[in-house]
C-alpha angles and dihedrals in degrees: 000000000000115000110226121205120194111193114202097205142001092278090056089048092052091048091051092052091043091054091050091048092050091052097038088238117159114227134199111225116215143158116195089338095243092132100037089112091057120091125008124332109272115233103215137112094206126064127198111202119195092191091115091055090082141137140078107272099183134010122172108176095187089054094044092231133125130182124194141161115264095250094055111124114245088226090063091048094047091049091053091047093046091056087060094040092248134123150191095261095205089069100224115222126238111214095180094117094041094050094041103248139095121310123230091038100113121116132213093246095051092046093054093041093058094036095207113155132191135237093299091067090094087066108021104030130230131306091272089062091061100045111105100175147346145191117217147162115234128215086263087065089247122140115223138172126213133185124356143235098290133043093245090061092060099095136144116014108008098216090171088074089050095050093047106083094013091111093222093298097118105036142341111250116223101178133013134194118206138185113238129194137208114272113245117267091222136015128194131175121203117208130201119195134216103010121148116239097259095046090046095051091047089053091048091052090051091051092049091050092050125091091251092096101219115200095204138016126186143161126207118192113224097267092051094044090054089064093060121114089214108095096213088056103040093037094056092082090212142060120307126211116192140190125184123214120189142166136076112009098242093047093046091050093052096044092046092053092052092046091050088056090051092050095042090062089065108030149353109289141208136174134228123208136190114326096017093050092049092047093050095052091046088058092049091046096049099040085238091161090072098043097088093038091050094051093044101044105018092241119174119233125216131193111212124191115197140146103289094238090056096054103090096046091046092052091047092051093050093044090053089064101032141031091256129163121194147172132193132238131177092036091303097314092106119049125189109206130187120198138160119276096242112156098306102012085257092295090144088062100035103045098054092044093050092044090052089053090054096252142104136237135218126193104225104172127029137120115282095249090055091048088052093049102051138035108272094195129050106278111251122240111251095258093051092043089054091051090048090053092051090052090048090051090055095050105027112012094166092053094231099138118089097325109199096019097108101019138008113266112239 
């Protein structure tokens, strides 16, 4: 049985890591546990949960800065921001449905640790681009602080960037300071119906290269679009290509009109407002289209990052050898792909094809035995792997934090 430790404050957290270090005991680091099924299977009999390290400790809306303990639920943070008409601009995903557990369970620490951002990343960047500072306990059981409360205080080694995306393998964050932004006054989503993948991604690239400043761009082939809960998407009976425009009302109205003209030259068009627009982009963000299929058929889900122009040909090549379904985010640069869980979740087909396209692949959803048997993340080239090991040596020389989360232990 896994022993679970629940430190109440940073001193408790340091003591828990110190005890594990003294005994050479590997530990799994978790918050609410909403992302435990992401990444590789952790090989540890002890778990340290920071869920009790919760609460917003500072929020200054005029300064666009919020500080909270690592176990603070994102839902609590987003409610506080919403009351001030502000937001986390990197649009953090909620994989509750995809991974088969409750939604709205993610914490700030887990969100920053995995550094996965939603559709707005093409405009606003990832979580790491919005972290101003953090407090953490390293695998040496040492408390350290990095960054500050404003951008100008982030000098020297920007360890925030290192902690974001480290998957809890370098240190356990206890408190995080993030930059927040005003929520848009108006949001509109322009839809184009019936385009083939290659034509749709070309149109999305044109929209992204235009002066209209889209904040999201996605394409859903007809079978994926049919799974949407938004009637104007699922009811179309064909593929749906979407671009989101947001900002001040007058600007959004003008840019949307021009974008509609661009789309209308290629396909029948429609427009989503308010609730429907928000619901659609949540589906895209959370890979919700694969949630039911994953639960029903045990399909594995991959997240592929490639040059946008390469996306359609890559999907076609993979689909020719597997029963793959896919849709495109970030103008085609991010592909969500569902395949069967045969032997290696089709890694032998997917990884070489993605590598040849100049991209990388991450296995997001698969049974635990499969995640333990294959590399979940794109294998690093030797030079990068050596650098990663030197960084790991500096933070966690005994390898006690989340062993197996980012790479299989050998």
